[in-house]
C-alpha positions in Angstrom: 110.6 87.8 107.6 113.0 88.4 104.7 114.6 91.9 104.5 115.5 92.4 100.8 115.7 96.0 99.6 112.6 97.5 97.9 114.6 98.2 94.7 115.9 94.6 94.5 112.4 93.2 95.0 111.0 95.4 92.3 113.7 94.5 89.8 113.1 90.8 90.4 109.3 91.2 90.1 109.6 93.1 86.8 112.1 90.6 85.4 109.7 87.7 86.3 106.8 89.6 84.6 108.9 90.0 81.5 106.9 90.9 78.4 103.5 90.7 80.1 101.8 94.0 81.2 103.0 95.2 84.6 101.4 98.7 84.9 98.8 100.5 82.7 96.7 103.6 83.0 93.4 104.7 81.7 94.9 106.6 78.8 96.0 103.3 77.3 99.7 103.7 78.1 101.1 100.5 79.5 104.5 99.0 80.2 105.6 95.4 80.3 107.9 94.3 83.1 111.0 94.6 80.9 109.9 98.0 79.5 109.1 99.4 83.0 112.5 98.3 84.3 114.2 100.0 81.4 112.3 103.2 82.0 113.1 103.2 85.7 116.8 102.7 85.1 116.8 105.5 82.5 115.1 107.9 84.8 117.4 106.9 87.7 120.4 107.8 85.5 118.7 111.1 84.5 118.1 112.0 88.1 121.7 111.4 89.0 122.8 113.5 86.0 120.4 116.3 87.2 122.2 116.5 90.5 120.4 114.0 92.7 123.2 112.4 94.7 122.8 109.5 97.1 120.9 110.7 100.1 119.4 113.7 98.4 115.6 114.4 98.4 113.2 114.4 95.5 109.6 115.6 95.9 106.9 114.7 93.3 103.4 116.1 92.7 101.5 113.6 90.4 98.3 111.9 89.7 98.1 108.1 89.2 100.1 107.6 86.0 102.8 105.2 85.0 105.6 107.7 85.0 104.7 108.8 88.5 105.5 105.3 89.8 108.6 105.1 87.5 110.0 108.4 89.0 109.4 107.1 92.6 111.1 103.8 91.8 114.0 105.6 89.9 114.6 107.9 92.9 115.0 104.9 95.1 117.2 103.2 92.5 119.4 106.3 92.4 119.8 106.2 96.2 117.6 109.2 96.8 114.9 110.1 99.4 111.5 110.1 97.8 108.8 112.4 99.1 105.3 112.4 97.6 103.2 115.5 97.7 99.5 114.8 98.2 97.6 115.5 95.0 94.7 117.0 97.1 96.9 119.0 99.4 96.9 122.8 99.6 99.7 124.8 98.1 100.8 125.9 101.5 101.1 122.3 102.6 103.0 121.3 99.5 105.4 124.2 99.9 106.0 123.3 103.5 106.8 119.7 102.6 109.2 120.6 99.8 111.0 122.9 102.1 111.0 120.6 105.1 112.2 117.6 103.2 115.1 119.7 101.7 114.2 118.4 98.2 116.9 118.9 95.6 114.6 118.1 92.7 110.9 118.7 92.1 108.9 116.5 89.7 105.4 117.7 88.6 102.8 115.9 86.6 102.1 118.9 84.5 99.2 117.3 82.5 97.2 116.9 85.7 98.5 120.0 87.5 99.1 122.6 84.8 98.3 125.9 86.6 98.8 124.5 90.1 102.2 122.9 89.2 103.3 126.3 87.7 102.5 128.0 91.0 104.4 125.4 93.0 107.4 125.6 90.7 107.4 129.4 90.9 107.7 129.1 94.7 111.1 127.4 94.2 113.0 129.4 91.6 116.3 127.9 92.6 115.1 124.3 92.4 115.5 122.0 89.4 112.0 121.1 88.1 111.2 118.2 85.8 107.7 117.8 84.3 106.0 114.6 83.1 104.6 116.3 80.0 105.4 119.5 78.1 104.7 122.6 80.0 105.6 126.3 80.2 107.7 125.6 83.2 110.5 123.2 84.1 112.2 120.7 81.8 110.2 117.9 80.1 111.2 114.4 81.1 110.8 113.1 77.6 113.4 115.6 76.3 115.9 114.7 79.0 115.5 110.9 78.8 117.7 110.1 75.8 120.1 107.1 75.7 120.8 107.2 79.4 123.3 104.5 80.7 122.2 102.4 83.6 123.8 103.2 87.0 126.4 100.7 88.1 126.0 101.2 91.9 123.6 99.5 94.3 121.4 100.6 97.2 122.3 100.1 100.8 119.6 98.5 103.0 119.8 101.4 105.5 119.4 104.1 102.9 116.5 106.4 103.7 114.2 105.6 100.7 110.9 107.2 101.5 110.0 110.3 103.5 106.2 110.6 103.6 104.5 113.3 105.6 101.7 112.8 108.2 98.4 114.7 107.8 99.4 117.5 110.1 95.9 117.7 111.7 97.5 118.5 115.1 100.4 120.7 113.9 103.0 120.8 111.2 103.3 117.6 109.3 106.2 115.3 110.2 108.3 113.5 107.6 108.1 109.7 108.3 111.4 108.0 107.2 111.4 104.4 105.9 114.6 102.7 104.7 115.1 100.5 101.7 115.1 97.5 104.0 112.0 98.6 105.8 110.1 99.3 102.5 111.1 95.8 101.3 109.9 94.2 104.5 106.6 96.1 104.2 106.1 94.7 100.7 106.9 91.2 101.6 104.6 91.2 104.6 101.8 92.6 102.4 102.3 89.9 99.9 102.1 87.2 102.6 99.3 88.6 104.7 97.0 90.6 102.5 95.2 87.7 100.9 95.7 88.7 97.3 94.2 86.6 94.5 96.5 84.1 92.8 96.6 86.4 89.7 95.8 89.9 91.1 94.7 92.7 88.9 94.7 95.7 91.1 92.9 98.9 90.3 94.6 101.9 92.1 91.8 104.4 92.3 93.2 106.4 95.2 96.6 108.1 95.1 99.6 105.7 94.7 101.6 108.6 96.3 100.1 107.4 99.6 98.4 104.2 100.9 97.4 102.6 97.6 101.0 102.8 96.5 102.0 100.2 99.0 100.0 97.6 97.1 101.9 98.1 93.8 105.0 96.1 94.6 103.2 93.2 96.3 100.9 92.8 93.3 103.9 92.8 90.9 105.8 90.3 93.1 102.8 88.0 92.6 103.1 88.4 88.9 100.0 90.6 88.8 98.9 93.7 87.0 98.3 97.2 88.2 95.9 99.6 86.5 95.9 103.2 87.4 92.8 105.4 87.7 93.4 109.2 88.3 90.8 109.5 91.0 88.0 107.5 92.6 84.5 107.7 91.2 82.0 104.8 91.6 81.0 104.4 87.9 84.5 104.2 86.4 85.5 101.7 89.1 82.5 99.5 88.4 83.2 99.6 84.7 86.8 98.6 85.3 85.6 95.6 87.3 83.1 94.6 84.6 85.1 95.2 81.5 88.8 95.0 82.4 88.9 92.0 84.7 89.9 94.0 87.8 89.7 91.7 90.8 91.4 93.7 93.6 90.6 97.1 95.1 92.0 99.3 97.8 89.4 101.6 99.3 89.0 103.9 102.2 85.6 103.6 104.0 84.1 106.7 102.2 84.8 105.0 98.9 83.0 101.9 100.0 80.1 104.1 101.0 80.2 105.7 97.5 79.9 102.3 95.9 77.2 101.1 98.2 75.1 104.3 97.4 75.7 104.2 93.7 72.4 103.9 91.8 71.8 100.4 90.5 75.0 98.9 91.9 73.2 95.8 93.0 72.3 95.0 89.4 75.9 95.4 88.1 78.2 92.5 87.3 80.8 92.5 90.1 81.7 88.8 89.7 85.3 89.5 88.7 85.9 91.2 92.1 87.7 88.8 94.5 89.4 91.1 97.0 88.7 94.5 98.7 91.3 95.8 101.1 90.0 98.7 103.1 92.0 100.9 105.5 93.0 104.5 106.6 89.9 105.3 108.6 87.2 103.6 110.9 84.3 102.1 109.1 80.7 102.1 110.5 79.8 98.5 111.4 76.3 98.9 109.8 77.8 100.0 106.5 80.3 97.1 106.7 77.4 94.7 106.9 76.0 96.3 103.8 79.3 95.9 102.0 79.5 92.2 103.0 76.0 91.7 101.7 76.8 93.4 98.3 80.3 92.2 97.7 80.3 88.9 99.6 83.0 87.6 102.0 85.9 89.3 100.1 86.7 92.2 102.5 90.1 92.4 104.2 90.7 95.2 106.7 94.1 96.7 107.4 95.0 98.9 110.3 98.3 100.8 110.0 99.8 104.3 110.0 102.3 106.2 107.9 104.7 105.2 110.7 103.9 101.5 110.3 101.9 100.3 107.3 101.4 97.0 109.1 99.8 96.8 112.5 96.8 94.5 112.3 94.5 92.9 109.7 91.2 91.1 109.6 90.9 88.4 107.0 87.9 87.5 104.8 86.8 84.7 107.1 87.2 86.9 110.2 84.6 89.3 108.9 81.9 87.3 110.7 78.8 89.4 111.6 77.5 86.6 113.8 80.3 87.1 116.3 79.5 89.8 118.8 81.3 93.1 118.1 83.6 91.4 115.5 82.9 94.0 112.8 84.0 96.7 115.3 87.5 95.2 115.4 90.5 96.0 113.3 91.7 92.4 113.4 94.8 90.7 114.8 98.5 91.5 114.6 99.7 91.3 111.0 102.2 88.5 110.2 105.7 89.5 111.4 104.4 92.3 113.7 103.8 92.3 117.5 101.0 94.4 119.1 100.6 95.4 122.7 98.2 97.6 124.7 100.0 99.6 127.4 99.3 102.0 130.3 100.8 105.5 130.7 104.0 103.9 132.0 104.5 101.6 129.1 103.5 98.4 131.0 101.4 95.8 129.1 97.7 95.8 130.2 95.5 92.8 130.8 93.0 91.8 128.1 90.0 94.1 127.6 91.7 97.0 129.5 92.0 100.2 127.5 95.4 101.7 126.8 97.7 103.0 124.1 98.3 100.6 121.2 102.0 99.9 120.5 103.6 97.9 117.8 107.0 96.6 116.8 108.4 94.7 113.8 110.1 95.3 110.5 107.5 97.6 109.1 108.3 100.5 111.6 109.6 103.9 110.6 113.2 104.7 111.0 112.3 107.9 112.7 111.0 111.4 111.8 113.0 113.5 109.4 115.1 116.0 111.4 112.9 115.6 114.5 115.0 113.6 117.0 112.8 114.4 120.0 109.6 113.3 118.2 111.4 110.2 117.0 112.5 109.3 120.6 108.9 110.0 121.9 107.3 107.7 119.2 109.9 105.0 119.3 110.6 103.7 122.8 112.6 100.5 123.3 111.8 99.3 119.8 108.1 99.9 120.1 106.1 102.5 118.1 103.6 104.3 120.3 100.8 104.8 117.8 98.7 107.4 119.7 95.7 105.2 119.3 93.7 104.0 122.3 92.2 100.5 122.4 92.0 97.1 123.9 92.5 93.4 122.9 90.1 90.5 123.5 90.9 86.9 124.4 91.3 85.9 120.8 93.8 88.6 120.0 91.4 90.9 118.1 92.2 94.6 118.6 89.5 97.2 119.1 90.3 100.9 118.6 88.3 103.2 120.8 89.9 106.6 120.0 93.0 108.6 119.2 94.6 109.9 122.4 94.2 113.4 121.1 90.5 112.8 120.4 89.6 111.4 123.8 87.0 113.6 125.5 87.2 114.2 129.3 83.8 115.4 130.4 83.0 115.8 134.1 86.1 113.8 135.0 85.1 110.8 132.8 87.0 109.5 129.7 84.7 109.4 126.7 85.9 107.7 123.5 84.5 109.4 120.4 84.3 106.2 118.4 82.0 104.7 121.1 79.6 107.6 120.5 80.0 107.5 116.7 79.2 103.8 116.7 76.1 104.3 118.8 74.9 107.1 116.5 75.3 105.0 113.3 73.2 102.3 114.9 70.2 104.6 114.3 68.4 103.7 111.1 68.5 107.3 109.8 72.2 108.0 110.4 74.7 107.4 107.6 77.9 108.7 109.2 78.9 110.7 112.3 81.9 112.4 113.8 82.2 113.3 117.5 84.4 115.9 119.1 84.9 117.5 122.5 84.2 121.2 122.8 85.2 123.5 125.7 82.5 123.7 128.4 82.6 125.8 131.5 80.7 123.2 133.6 82.0 119.9 132.2 85.4 120.9 131.0 84.5 119.4 127.7 81.2 118.5 126.2 80.4 115.9 123.6 79.2 117.3 120.3 78.2 115.3 117.2 78.2 116.1 113.5 75.8 113.8 111.7 75.1 113.0 108.1 71.7 111.4 107.5 71.0 108.7 104.9 69.4 110.0 101.7 65.7 110.6 102.1 65.7 110.2 105.9 64.7 112.8 108.5 65.7 112.9 112.1 65.8 115.6 114.8 68.4 116.4 117.4 66.0 115.6 120.1 65.2 112.2 118.6 68.8 111.2 118.3 69.6 112.4 121.8 66.7 110.3 123.1 67.8 107.3 121.1 71.3 107.5 122.6 70.1 107.9 126.2 68.1 104.7 125.8 70.8 102.7 124.0 74.1 103.9 125.7 73.1 106.0 128.7 73.8 109.6 129.6 77.6 109.5 129.6 77.9 108.8 125.9 75.0 111.0 124.9 76.1 114.2 123.1 75.1 117.4 124.7 74.5 118.8 121.2 74.1 117.5 117.6 74.2 119.3 114.3 73.5 117.9 110.8 75.3 118.4 107.5 75.4 116.9 104.1 78.9 115.5 104.5 81.8 115.2 107.0 84.9 117.3 106.3 87.8 115.0 105.3 91.5 115.4 105.3 93.6 114.9 102.2 94.0 111.3 103.3 90.3 110.6 103.4 90.0 110.7 107.1 87.4 112.7 109.1 89.0 116.1 109.8 88.1 116.6 113.5 90.4 119.6 113.8 88.4 121.3 111.1 85.1 120.5 112.8 86.4 121.9 116.1 87.8 125.1 114.5 84.5 125.7 112.7 82.4 125.2 115.8 84.7 127.2 118.1 84.6 130.1 115.6 80.8 130.3 115.8 
């Protein structure tokens, strides 16, 4: 796999796009390939003039807008370390990340985060702040960006380019470091393995500061176009497919559910849609069947982490409901990556035996920012220990059964929460479910389920417990079940099991 720098790949892609539209947002603002390259170079020069030296950190809080991408690319062009702040994160989380990353500059999308951005800026009175629109704090990018000469230096392949923070559901977030070379390899693997249409038109409807952002460069490398939507909502996404020729989406499972449940979606014209990449959280097999029925054989699953965007993928053709348990899989090792399932001592396990999932290849992190012990624990002999538990079948398809931290030990038996969740969603009335282990004096831990029912359906705790006893046996049957209107989600769109436990343990 080639190992060009991220910045070099982006420059070539924009040059090849030339005068055609490269990136646009819903406000009507758009940039051609040439214009976007010009803006990136100007911002890179500005960042350097504002004190961002090679190796320095820049943190940005922004919605999906063209300048948010341009600032990220410019930071890398200037040799800086880019750290995105999650647009749905709390102020405490964002302050922690700015401090921990040792950011030298703070960039804020003041149109999208006027009051919030002012509060964040106030928390760092000694930090230079640049805003993407005029505001009563910081300095406006447009006023600073005047006749800036292009930089004449180049990036080093081992420069730390990206420091993105983990969700922090089990403690303080950790800064995951990726180099220019690693980011470039990640983009090239995505271009080769993610089954993009010949002329992709990608609608980014989840934050490009995080997972959706990893599709931008591969799409541009293919000569495609990126359209930016500030946030996901089913109706605007459908209208973009119908009216703007969008043919590629990146969705987390909860967004797929939102489209499936949108009134009248089956009567809408989705014929432009050629490709849906989904990732970031487990998807209920029954809902995946619904999605295949609605959208057709255009779904492509990716399994990865902040530490390694590429681990496995499952192609359009491999989404075959007729193959037993296939829709429960996360696919096979992504092109250029190697996946292994190991025991507690790091030895590879036979097929179908459950162990920790490990991966190696060019997409891996370089380490955790200023956390050498955590880096050494995660990266052992070139392998990333993902913290996920699963097994591999005879055809190389990987099945995730749990996170190590979410495995429940009840009465001396290991219980994998996803097994219970999968059994629950097989019930006709259950939409989604989350399973956690709660302290229990008799069993050590007991299995507890939080269930969301489908609209208009009714079901009791007793009925569900009886259903699971019949379908899976007593070991996987929750000792208790509660119902709610929705599952709590982290800022990354994943089920927040820590929040569920804290809420229940406080009762």
